[in-house]
GUSEPA-623381 format. One record per residue (C-alpha): residue number from 1; residue in three letters; chain; x, y, z. Coordinates in nm, 4 decimals. Example, Ala and Ser with C-alpha at 12.3 -4.5 7.8 and 13.67 -1.06 7.14 Angstrom:
<pts>
<pt drenlum="1" vexmi="ALA" zalo="A" east="1.2300" north="-0.4500" up="0.7800"/>
<pt drenlum="2" vexmi="SER" zalo="A" east="1.3670" north="-0.1060" up="0.7140"/>
</pts>
This chain:
<pts>
<pt drenlum="1" vexmi="MET" zalo="A" east="13.6392" north="4.1871" up="13.2770"/>
<pt drenlum="2" vexmi="ALA" zalo="A" east="13.7385" north="4.3656" up="12.9565"/>
<pt drenlum="3" vexmi="ASN" zalo="A" east="13.5319" north="4.1210" up="12.7532"/>
<pt drenlum="4" vexmi="SER" zalo="A" east="13.2129" north="4.1975" up="12.9462"/>
<pt drenlum="5" vexmi="THR" zalo="A" east="13.2247" north="4.5701" up="12.8645"/>
<pt drenlum="6" vexmi="ALA" zalo="A" east="13.3069" north="4.5012" up="12.5008"/>
<pt drenlum="7" vexmi="GLY" zalo="A" east="13.0101" north="4.2639" up="12.4818"/>
<pt drenlum="8" vexmi="LYS" zalo="A" east="12.7782" north="4.5283" up="12.6243"/>
<pt drenlum="9" vexmi="ALA" zalo="A" east="12.8987" north="4.7870" up="12.3738"/>
<pt drenlum="10" vexmi="ARG" zalo="A" east="12.8328" north="4.5507" up="12.0841"/>
<pt drenlum="11" vexmi="ALA" zalo="A" east="12.4888" north="4.4526" up="12.2144"/>
<pt drenlum="12" vexmi="GLY" zalo="A" east="12.3850" north="4.8180" up="12.2464"/>
<pt drenlum="13" vexmi="ALA" zalo="A" east="12.5020" north="4.8966" up="11.8943"/>
<pt drenlum="14" vexmi="GLY" zalo="A" east="12.3106" north="4.6041" up="11.7424"/>
<pt drenlum="15" vexmi="GLU" zalo="A" east="11.9699" north="4.6995" up="11.8806"/>
<pt drenlum="16" vexmi="PRO" zalo="A" east="11.7086" north="4.8099" up="11.6256"/>
<pt drenlum="17" vexmi="VAL" zalo="A" east="11.6422" north="5.1822" up="11.6103"/>
<pt drenlum="18" vexmi="ASN" zalo="A" east="11.3008" north="5.2922" up="11.7286"/>
<pt drenlum="19" vexmi="MET" zalo="A" east="11.1239" north="5.4917" up="11.4547"/>
<pt drenlum="20" vexmi="MET" zalo="A" east="10.9999" north="5.7403" up="11.7153"/>
<pt drenlum="21" vexmi="ALA" zalo="A" east="11.3650" north="5.8143" up="11.8026"/>
<pt drenlum="22" vexmi="ILE" zalo="A" east="11.4074" north="5.9506" up="11.4498"/>
<pt drenlum="23" vexmi="VAL" zalo="A" east="11.0697" north="6.1161" up="11.3938"/>
<pt drenlum="24" vexmi="ALA" zalo="A" east="11.0277" north="6.2920" up="11.7316"/>
<pt drenlum="25" vexmi="PRO" zalo="A" east="11.3522" north="6.4938" up="11.7159"/>
<pt drenlum="26" vexmi="ALA" zalo="A" east="11.2985" north="6.5866" up="11.3508"/>
<pt drenlum="27" vexmi="ILE" zalo="A" east="10.9429" north="6.7048" up="11.4069"/>
<pt drenlum="28" vexmi="GLY" zalo="A" east="11.0456" north="6.8658" up="11.7363"/>
<pt drenlum="29" vexmi="TRP" zalo="A" east="11.3127" north="7.0713" up="11.5616"/>
<pt drenlum="30" vexmi="LEU" zalo="A" east="11.0799" north="7.1822" up="11.2851"/>
<pt drenlum="31" vexmi="ILE" zalo="A" east="10.7884" north="7.2733" up="11.5133"/>
<pt drenlum="32" vexmi="PRO" zalo="A" east="10.8927" north="7.3532" up="11.8715"/>
<pt drenlum="33" vexmi="GLY" zalo="A" east="10.7192" north="7.1203" up="12.1181"/>
<pt drenlum="34" vexmi="ALA" zalo="A" east="10.5835" north="6.8853" up="11.8517"/>
<pt drenlum="35" vexmi="GLY" zalo="A" east="10.8383" north="6.6154" up="11.9370"/>
<pt drenlum="36" vexmi="HIS" zalo="A" east="10.6821" north="6.5926" up="12.2803"/>
<pt drenlum="37" vexmi="ALA" zalo="A" east="10.3276" north="6.6251" up="12.1514"/>
<pt drenlum="38" vexmi="ILE" zalo="A" east="10.3560" north="6.3220" up="11.9199"/>
<pt drenlum="39" vexmi="GLN" zalo="A" east="10.4728" north="6.1232" up="12.2223"/>
<pt drenlum="40" vexmi="LYS" zalo="A" east="10.1594" north="6.2332" up="12.4107"/>
<pt drenlum="41" vexmi="ARG" zalo="A" east="10.3455" north="6.4743" up="12.6396"/>
<pt drenlum="42" vexmi="TRP" zalo="A" east="10.0853" north="6.7426" up="12.5750"/>
<pt drenlum="43" vexmi="ILE" zalo="A" east="10.1629" north="6.9832" up="12.8587"/>
<pt drenlum="44" vexmi="ARG" zalo="A" east="10.5377" north="6.9770" up="12.8032"/>
<pt drenlum="45" vexmi="GLY" zalo="A" east="10.4899" north="7.0194" up="12.4285"/>
<pt drenlum="46" vexmi="ALA" zalo="A" east="10.2535" north="7.3138" up="12.4769"/>
<pt drenlum="47" vexmi="LEU" zalo="A" east="10.4884" north="7.4823" up="12.7245"/>
<pt drenlum="48" vexmi="LEU" zalo="A" east="10.7807" north="7.4437" up="12.4855"/>
<pt drenlum="49" vexmi="LEU" zalo="A" east="10.5800" north="7.5741" up="12.1898"/>
<pt drenlum="50" vexmi="ILE" zalo="A" east="10.4628" north="7.8773" up="12.3854"/>
<pt drenlum="51" vexmi="SER" zalo="A" east="10.7997" north="7.9612" up="12.5410"/>
<pt drenlum="52" vexmi="ILE" zalo="A" east="11.0140" north="7.9130" up="12.2303"/>
<pt drenlum="53" vexmi="SER" zalo="A" east="10.7696" north="8.0919" up="12.0015"/>
<pt drenlum="54" vexmi="THR" zalo="A" east="10.7285" north="8.3785" up="12.2472"/>
<pt drenlum="55" vexmi="LEU" zalo="A" east="11.1037" north="8.4240" up="12.2823"/>
<pt drenlum="56" vexmi="PHE" zalo="A" east="11.1512" north="8.4235" up="11.9063"/>
<pt drenlum="57" vexmi="VAL" zalo="A" east="10.8605" north="8.6588" up="11.8297"/>
<pt drenlum="58" vexmi="LEU" zalo="A" east="10.9632" north="8.8997" up="12.1057"/>
<pt drenlum="59" vexmi="GLY" zalo="A" east="11.3126" north="8.8999" up="11.9584"/>
<pt drenlum="60" vexmi="LEU" zalo="A" east="11.1710" north="8.9912" up="11.6181"/>
<pt drenlum="61" vexmi="LEU" zalo="A" east="10.9510" north="9.2619" up="11.7668"/>
<pt drenlum="62" vexmi="MET" zalo="A" east="11.2590" north="9.4112" up="11.9352"/>
<pt drenlum="63" vexmi="GLN" zalo="A" east="11.4141" north="9.4291" up="11.5862"/>
<pt drenlum="64" vexmi="GLY" zalo="A" east="11.6709" north="9.1603" up="11.6584"/>
<pt drenlum="65" vexmi="ARG" zalo="A" east="11.9059" north="9.0407" up="11.3865"/>
<pt drenlum="66" vexmi="ILE" zalo="A" east="11.8840" north="8.6974" up="11.2252"/>
<pt drenlum="67" vexmi="TYR" zalo="A" east="12.2158" north="8.5355" up="11.1439"/>
<pt drenlum="68" vexmi="LYS" zalo="A" east="12.2627" north="8.3730" up="10.8039"/>
<pt drenlum="69" vexmi="ALA" zalo="A" east="12.5065" north="8.1010" up="10.7046"/>
<pt drenlum="70" vexmi="ASN" zalo="A" east="12.8403" north="8.2559" up="10.6221"/>
<pt drenlum="71" vexmi="GLY" zalo="A" east="13.2038" north="8.1715" up="10.6723"/>
<pt drenlum="72" vexmi="GLY" zalo="A" east="13.2820" north="8.4940" up="10.8551"/>
<pt drenlum="73" vexmi="ASP" zalo="A" east="13.3316" north="8.5699" up="11.2203"/>
<pt drenlum="74" vexmi="ILE" zalo="A" east="13.3111" north="8.2838" up="11.4709"/>
<pt drenlum="75" vexmi="LEU" zalo="A" east="13.0462" north="8.4693" up="11.6712"/>
<pt drenlum="76" vexmi="ASP" zalo="A" east="12.8322" north="8.5050" up="11.3588"/>
<pt drenlum="77" vexmi="MET" zalo="A" east="12.8590" north="8.1297" up="11.2999"/>
<pt drenlum="78" vexmi="LEU" zalo="A" east="12.7586" north="8.0577" up="11.6596"/>
<pt drenlum="79" vexmi="GLY" zalo="A" east="12.4664" north="8.2972" up="11.6257"/>
<pt drenlum="80" vexmi="PHE" zalo="A" east="12.3623" north="8.1135" up="11.3106"/>
<pt drenlum="81" vexmi="VAL" zalo="A" east="12.3661" north="7.7792" up="11.4941"/>
<pt drenlum="82" vexmi="GLY" zalo="A" east="12.1517" north="7.9279" up="11.7693"/>
<pt drenlum="83" vexmi="ASP" zalo="A" east="11.9045" north="8.0763" up="11.5230"/>
<pt drenlum="84" vexmi="VAL" zalo="A" east="11.8768" north="7.7569" up="11.3161"/>
<pt drenlum="85" vexmi="GLY" zalo="A" east="11.7662" north="7.5746" up="11.6284"/>
<pt drenlum="86" vexmi="ALA" zalo="A" east="11.4320" north="7.7536" up="11.6123"/>
<pt drenlum="87" vexmi="GLY" zalo="A" east="11.3365" north="7.5389" up="11.3101"/>
<pt drenlum="88" vexmi="SER" zalo="A" east="11.0377" north="7.6621" up="11.1132"/>
<pt drenlum="89" vexmi="LEU" zalo="A" east="11.0403" north="7.9968" up="11.2942"/>
<pt drenlum="90" vexmi="TYR" zalo="A" east="11.3855" north="8.0603" up="11.1473"/>
<pt drenlum="91" vexmi="ILE" zalo="A" east="11.2825" north="7.9391" up="10.8019"/>
<pt drenlum="92" vexmi="VAL" zalo="A" east="10.9744" north="8.1634" up="10.7945"/>
<pt drenlum="93" vexmi="THR" zalo="A" east="11.1785" north="8.4598" up="10.9159"/>
<pt drenlum="94" vexmi="LEU" zalo="A" east="11.4303" north="8.4150" up="10.6347"/>
<pt drenlum="95" vexmi="ALA" zalo="A" east="11.1560" north="8.3653" up="10.3764"/>
<pt drenlum="96" vexmi="ARG" zalo="A" east="10.9803" north="8.6862" up="10.4858"/>
<pt drenlum="97" vexmi="ASP" zalo="A" east="11.3140" north="8.8740" up="10.5039"/>
<pt drenlum="98" vexmi="TRP" zalo="A" east="11.2595" north="8.9777" up="10.8645"/>
<pt drenlum="99" vexmi="GLY" zalo="A" east="11.5395" north="9.0448" up="11.1105"/>
<pt drenlum="100" vexmi="GLN" zalo="A" east="11.7795" north="9.1899" up="10.8539"/>
<pt drenlum="101" vexmi="GLY" zalo="A" east="11.8146" north="9.5437" up="10.9857"/>
<pt drenlum="102" vexmi="ALA" zalo="A" east="12.1193" north="9.6893" up="11.1524"/>
<pt drenlum="103" vexmi="ILE" zalo="A" east="12.1217" north="9.6889" up="11.5303"/>
<pt drenlum="104" vexmi="ALA" zalo="A" east="12.0796" north="10.0536" up="11.6301"/>
<pt drenlum="105" vexmi="PHE" zalo="A" east="11.9390" north="10.0225" up="11.9822"/>
<pt drenlum="106" vexmi="ALA" zalo="A" east="12.0106" north="9.8136" up="12.2898"/>
<pt drenlum="107" vexmi="THR" zalo="A" east="11.6695" north="9.6512" up="12.2610"/>
<pt drenlum="108" vexmi="ALA" zalo="A" east="11.7623" north="9.5163" up="11.9178"/>
<pt drenlum="109" vexmi="ASP" zalo="A" east="12.0675" north="9.3507" up="12.0694"/>
<pt drenlum="110" vexmi="TYR" zalo="A" east="11.8470" north="9.1950" up="12.3352"/>
<pt drenlum="111" vexmi="GLY" zalo="A" east="11.6101" north="9.0804" up="12.0616"/>
<pt drenlum="112" vexmi="THR" zalo="A" east="11.8973" north="8.9065" up="11.8845"/>
<pt drenlum="113" vexmi="LYS" zalo="A" east="11.9843" north="8.7232" up="12.2047"/>
<pt drenlum="114" vexmi="PHE" zalo="A" east="11.6184" north="8.6275" up="12.2593"/>
<pt drenlum="115" vexmi="MET" zalo="A" east="11.6079" north="8.4587" up="11.9182"/>
<pt drenlum="116" vexmi="ILE" zalo="A" east="11.9352" north="8.2744" up="11.9759"/>
<pt drenlum="117" vexmi="VAL" zalo="A" east="11.8163" north="8.1518" up="12.3154"/>
<pt drenlum="118" vexmi="ALA" zalo="A" east="11.4885" north="8.0353" up="12.1581"/>
<pt drenlum="119" vexmi="GLY" zalo="A" east="11.6863" north="7.8224" up="11.9129"/>
<pt drenlum="120" vexmi="LEU" zalo="A" east="11.9125" north="7.6807" up="12.1825"/>
<pt drenlum="121" vexmi="LEU" zalo="A" east="11.6124" north="7.5977" up="12.3995"/>
<pt drenlum="122" vexmi="ASN" zalo="A" east="11.4612" north="7.4131" up="12.1040"/>
<pt drenlum="123" vexmi="PHE" zalo="A" east="11.7833" north="7.2102" up="12.0648"/>
<pt drenlum="124" vexmi="ILE" zalo="A" east="11.7514" north="7.1082" up="12.4305"/>
<pt drenlum="125" vexmi="ALA" zalo="A" east="11.3853" north="7.0167" up="12.3726"/>
<pt drenlum="126" vexmi="VAL" zalo="A" east="11.4854" north="6.8044" up="12.0717"/>
<pt drenlum="127" vexmi="ALA" zalo="A" east="11.7399" north="6.6170" up="12.2842"/>
<pt drenlum="128" vexmi="ASP" zalo="A" east="11.4747" north="6.5652" up="12.5517"/>
<pt drenlum="129" vexmi="ALA" zalo="A" east="11.2253" north="6.4299" up="12.2960"/>
<pt drenlum="130" vexmi="TYR" zalo="A" east="11.4926" north="6.1898" up="12.1717"/>
<pt drenlum="131" vexmi="HIS" zalo="A" east="11.5665" north="6.0621" up="12.5222"/>
<pt drenlum="132" vexmi="ILE" zalo="A" east="11.1959" north="6.0076" up="12.5852"/>
<pt drenlum="133" vexmi="ALA" zalo="A" east="11.1650" north="5.8189" up="12.2544"/>
<pt drenlum="134" vexmi="ILE" zalo="A" east="11.4500" north="5.5786" up="12.3285"/>
<pt drenlum="135" vexmi="GLY" zalo="A" east="11.3183" north="5.5138" up="12.6786"/>
<pt drenlum="136" vexmi="LYS" zalo="A" east="11.5976" north="5.6764" up="12.8809"/>
<pt drenlum="137" vexmi="LYS" zalo="A" east="11.3501" north="5.9178" up="13.0359"/>
<pt drenlum="138" vexmi="GLN" zalo="A" east="11.0076" north="5.8455" up="13.1798"/>
</pts>
């Protein structure tokens, strides 16, 4: 009985990696929804692009704060992880030096949360694109 489970674990580890399982998550992280679009999941990709981009842009318009990589407070590090999930939206925001102001109003705090949620939603979309690519999801 123990040998049968060990044999299954080795067989799963020896399977060749599908190239789409590498490309789809990478592209999906960089451009929200693109991981689904390259797998011909057009509607899902469009919905993800619209929802993630809208959340992020609304967060910027509410004067939300973008977290940068630093070794400071644990909540700042978690905010950074959430923001990085937005991919190219985060990169463009840093390059344009947006989202650097101090939070002075409640709406700015909500904007910060909108941008973090956009990044976390993109991480979930990347995981979904990966599972579609490896065939675990129809």
